[in-house]
C-alpha positions as CSV (number, residue, x, y, z in Angstrom):
1,M,0.0,0.0,0.0
2,K,2.8,2.4,0.8
3,K,4.5,2.0,-2.5
4,E,1.2,2.7,-4.4
5,M,0.5,5.6,-2.1
6,D,3.9,7.2,-2.8
7,C,3.4,6.8,-6.6
8,I,0.0,8.4,-6.5
9,F,1.2,11.2,-4.3
10,H,4.0,12.3,-6.6
11,N,1.9,12.1,-9.8
12,E,-1.0,14.0,-8.3
13,W,1.2,16.6,-6.6
14,D,2.7,17.7,-9.9
15,Q,-0.8,18.6,-11.1
16,K,-1.8,20.5,-7.9
17,D,1.6,22.2,-7.2
18,E,1.0,25.5,-9.0
19,I,-2.6,25.9,-7.7
20,I,-1.6,25.5,-4.1
21,K,1.5,27.7,-4.5
22,E,-0.7,30.5,-6.0
23,A,-3.1,30.3,-3.1
24,F,-0.3,30.4,-0.6
25,Y,1.5,33.4,-2.2
26,E,-1.8,35.3,-2.5
27,M,-2.3,34.7,1.3
28,S,1.3,35.6,2.2
29,G,1.1,38.8,0.2
30,Q,-1.3,40.2,2.8
31,I,1.5,40.0,5.5
32,N,3.2,43.3,6.3
33,A,6.4,42.5,8.1
34,S,7.9,45.1,10.4
35,D,11.6,45.7,10.6
36,L,11.7,43.8,13.9
37,L,9.9,40.9,12.4
38,K,12.3,40.9,9.4
39,R,15.3,40.8,11.8
40,Q,13.7,38.0,13.7
41,I,13.2,36.0,10.5
42,D,16.8,36.6,9.4
43,R,18.0,35.3,12.8
44,R,15.7,32.3,12.5
45,L,16.9,31.5,9.0
46,Q,20.5,31.8,10.0
47,K,19.9,29.5,13.0
48,E,18.1,26.9,10.9
49,E,20.9,27.0,8.3
50,K,23.5,26.6,10.9
51,K,21.7,23.6,12.5
52,E,21.0,22.2,9.0
53,E,17.4,21.7,9.8
54,H,14.2,22.4,7.9
55,S,11.2,23.2,10.0
56,M,8.4,20.6,9.3
57,K,5.5,19.3,11.2
58,H,5.3,15.5,11.7
59,F,2.5,13.3,10.5
60,S,2.4,9.5,10.1
61,I,2.0,9.9,6.3
62,K,4.1,11.6,3.6
63,K,4.3,15.3,3.3
64,V,5.8,18.1,1.2
65,V,6.8,21.5,2.4
66,I,5.5,24.0,-0.2
67,G,7.5,27.0,0.9
68,V,8.1,29.7,3.5
69,V,7.1,33.3,2.9
70,A,7.5,36.0,5.6
71,A,6.3,34.5,8.9
72,S,3.9,31.9,7.4
73,F,4.2,28.3,6.4
74,L,2.1,25.8,4.5
75,L,2.3,22.1,4.7
76,G,0.6,19.8,2.1
77,T,0.0,16.1,2.7
78,A,-1.5,13.6,0.3
79,V,-4.1,11.3,1.9
80,L,-5.8,8.4,0.3
81,A,-9.5,8.6,1.3
82,G,-12.5,7.1,-0.4
83,S,-12.3,7.2,-4.2
84,G,-10.1,10.2,-4.5
85,I,-7.0,11.8,-3.1
86,K,-7.4,14.4,-0.3
87,Y,-4.9,16.8,1.1
88,Y,-4.2,17.8,4.6
89,V,-3.2,21.5,4.8
90,A,-1.9,23.3,7.8
91,I,-1.3,27.1,8.0
92,G,0.4,28.8,10.9
93,T,3.0,31.3,12.0
94,E,6.7,30.8,12.3
95,F,6.8,32.7,15.6
96,P,4.9,32.1,18.8
97,K,1.7,34.0,19.6
98,Y,2.1,33.4,23.3
99,T,5.3,33.0,25.3
100,K,4.0,32.2,28.8
101,F,2.4,28.9,29.8
102,E,-0.3,30.7,31.8
103,D,-1.6,32.0,28.4
104,I,-2.5,28.5,27.3
105,G,-6.1,29.2,28.4
106,K,-6.2,32.0,25.8
107,A,-4.9,29.6,23.1
108,E,-7.5,27.0,24.1
109,A,-10.2,29.6,23.8
110,E,-9.1,30.2,20.3
111,I,-9.1,26.6,19.2
112,G,-12.3,25.8,21.1
113,Y,-11.2,22.9,23.3
114,K,-8.8,22.1,26.2
115,V,-5.7,20.0,25.8
116,D,-3.3,18.1,28.0
117,A,0.0,20.0,28.3
118,V,2.8,20.8,30.8
119,E,5.1,23.8,31.2
120,S,8.3,21.8,31.6
121,F,9.7,18.2,31.7
122,S,11.9,16.5,34.2
123,N,14.7,16.2,31.6
124,G,15.0,20.0,31.4
125,Y,12.9,21.0,28.4
126,K,10.8,24.1,29.1
127,M,8.0,25.7,27.1
128,T,9.1,28.6,24.9
129,G,6.0,29.4,22.9
130,I,2.5,28.7,21.9
131,D,1.1,28.8,18.3
132,I,-2.3,28.3,16.7
133,I,-2.4,26.3,13.5
134,E,-5.3,26.3,11.0
135,N,-5.9,22.7,9.7
136,S,-8.1,21.6,6.9
137,I,-8.9,18.5,4.7
138,Q,-9.2,19.5,1.1
139,N,-10.3,17.5,-1.9
140,E,-8.6,17.4,-5.3
141,A,-10.5,20.5,-6.4
142,G,-9.0,22.5,-3.5
143,Q,-12.3,22.6,-1.6
144,K,-12.3,22.4,2.2
145,E,-14.2,19.4,3.4
146,E,-13.3,19.7,7.1
147,E,-11.4,22.2,9.2
148,Q,-10.2,22.8,12.7
149,K,-7.7,24.6,14.8
150,E,-4.7,22.9,16.4
151,I,-2.3,24.0,19.1
152,R,1.5,23.8,19.0
153,L,3.8,24.3,22.0
154,S,7.5,24.6,21.5
155,Y,10.0,23.4,24.1
156,G,13.7,24.1,24.4
157,K,16.7,23.4,26.6
158,E,20.4,24.0,26.9
159,G,22.3,23.1,23.7
160,D,19.6,24.7,21.5
161,E,17.6,21.5,21.0
162,E,13.9,22.0,20.3
163,I,10.9,19.8,20.5
164,A,7.4,20.6,19.3
165,F,4.2,19.4,20.9
166,Y,1.0,19.2,18.9
167,A,-2.6,18.6,20.0
168,R,-5.7,18.4,17.8
169,K,-9.0,16.7,17.5
170,L,-9.5,13.6,15.3
171,F,-10.8,14.3,11.9
172,S,-13.8,12.4,10.6
173,G,-12.8,8.8,9.7
174,E,-9.7,8.9,11.8
175,N,-9.2,6.5,14.7
176,E,-6.3,5.2,16.8
177,E,-5.3,2.6,14.2
178,T,-5.3,5.1,11.2
179,V,-3.4,7.7,13.2
180,Y,-0.6,5.4,14.4
181,G,0.0,3.8,11.0
182,P,2.3,0.8,10.4
183,V,5.6,2.3,11.6
184,V,6.3,1.7,15.2
185,D,9.8,1.3,16.8
186,K,8.9,1.4,20.5
187,T,5.7,1.5,22.6
188,L,4.8,2.6,26.1
189,Q,1.5,1.8,27.8
190,C,0.3,4.6,30.1
191,G,-2.9,3.4,31.7
192,K,-5.4,3.0,28.9
193,T,-3.2,5.1,26.5
194,K,-0.7,3.6,24.2
195,V,2.2,5.8,23.1
196,I,4.3,4.9,20.0
197,F,7.8,6.1,19.2
198,T,9.2,6.2,15.7
199,Q,12.5,7.5,14.3
200,Y,12.3,8.7,10.7
201,T,15.0,9.7,8.1
202,Y,14.1,12.8,6.2
203,K,15.9,13.7,3.0
204,S,15.2,17.4,2.3
205,V,15.8,18.4,-1.3
206,P,15.4,21.5,-3.6
207,P,12.1,22.0,-5.5
208,E,13.7,21.0,-8.8
209,Y,15.2,17.8,-7.4
210,E,14.5,14.6,-9.4
211,L,14.2,11.3,-7.5
212,T,17.0,8.8,-8.0
213,A,16.7,5.1,-8.2
214,E,18.1,4.9,-4.7
215,D,15.5,7.4,-3.5
216,K,12.7,5.4,-4.9
217,K,14.1,2.2,-3.3
218,N,14.5,4.0,0.0
219,M,10.9,5.2,-0.1
220,E,9.8,1.6,0.1
221,D,10.9,1.8,3.8
222,E,8.2,3.6,5.9
223,H,11.0,5.2,7.9
224,F,12.2,7.2,5.0
225,T,10.7,10.4,3.6
226,I,11.5,12.8,0.8
227,S,10.6,16.5,1.6
228,Y,10.9,19.3,-1.0
229,G,11.8,22.9,-0.1
230,T,15.4,23.3,0.9
231,S,18.2,25.0,-1.1
232,E,20.4,21.9,-1.0
233,V,20.2,18.2,-0.2
234,K,20.2,17.5,3.6
235,M,19.7,14.4,5.7
236,N,18.0,14.6,9.1
237,Q,16.6,12.3,11.7
238,Y,13.2,13.0,13.1
239,Y,12.0,11.6,16.5
240,S,8.3,11.3,17.1
241,A,6.1,10.2,20.0
242,L,2.4,9.9,19.2
243,W,-0.7,9.0,21.1
244,V,-4.5,9.2,20.9
245,K,-6.6,10.1,24.0
246,D,-10.2,11.1,24.5
247,G,-10.7,11.9,20.8
248,M,-7.5,13.9,20.6
249,V,-4.3,13.3,18.7
250,Y,-1.1,14.3,20.6
251,S,2.5,14.2,19.4
252,L,6.0,15.2,20.3
253,G,8.6,15.6,17.7
254,G,12.1,17.0,17.0
255,F,15.0,16.8,14.6
256,N,18.4,15.3,15.3
257,L,17.8,15.1,19.1
258,S,20.4,13.7,21.5
259,M,17.9,11.5,23.3
260,S,16.7,8.0,23.2
261,G,13.3,6.7,22.2
262,D,12.7,5.8,25.9
263,E,13.3,9.4,27.0
264,M,10.8,10.8,24.5
265,L,8.3,8.2,25.5
266,N,8.7,9.3,29.1
267,M,8.1,12.9,28.1
268,A,4.8,11.8,26.6
269,K,4.0,9.9,29.8
270,E,4.6,13.1,31.8
271,I,2.0,14.9,29.7
272,I,-0.5,12.1,30.0
273,E,-0.2,11.9,33.8
274,N,0.3,15.6,34.6
275,G,-1.1,17.5,31.6
276,S,-4.8,17.9,32.8
277,R,-5.5,21.3,34.3
């Protein structure tokens, strides 16, 4: 199924690429960046280039980063659903809307529901920002079939390592089985909640990059993902912990982290056991 899904994804993406790009640039053209914001963006880009990372949100299925304009990002994901291909699209800001954990109530009021979350973890990671993400499921014609708001919390610690935490409601047709997917490296049972850990390899490539025979072979492995949008070819490791609880999808994720799968699973456990407020 994965091989067929990858093939359909790349063929269909070529047909939809320009339409989605035009919509994104039309939206981003409404952003007026202040001098301070421009300086912040410059610092962020320099930091990302130095760390050789490309900011991406994790999902259990393939994704493509369309581009980054000003302080906005757009992520497109091909999803096989029913008789046609549907796309998961998420639009958010590159910089946090809130920087204090006590403001999470304001963020929850915006998204319309409460989430489990913690201010800090026992391994030293502390919250640095809260963002709101606009999610939607779109059909092949670009029409929204379902939409919702998602919350993202960023965490950091000494050494500049960053971890993102996401919380959203299940979309129609989603359940624990479809969210987890077939790729699981480790699991941890926290009461009635199962948490899965998976380590992925991301090959980030320029927009004009053409897949090699080796790329196509690697894509037969569910742990390997090709992502378009960088200025040069880069290889990164992505660490992910994912769980479903009370109709919500939660995940922790980060690139090139100096931690084990067990440590990330324990971070998820701390949220499950201590995140209710």
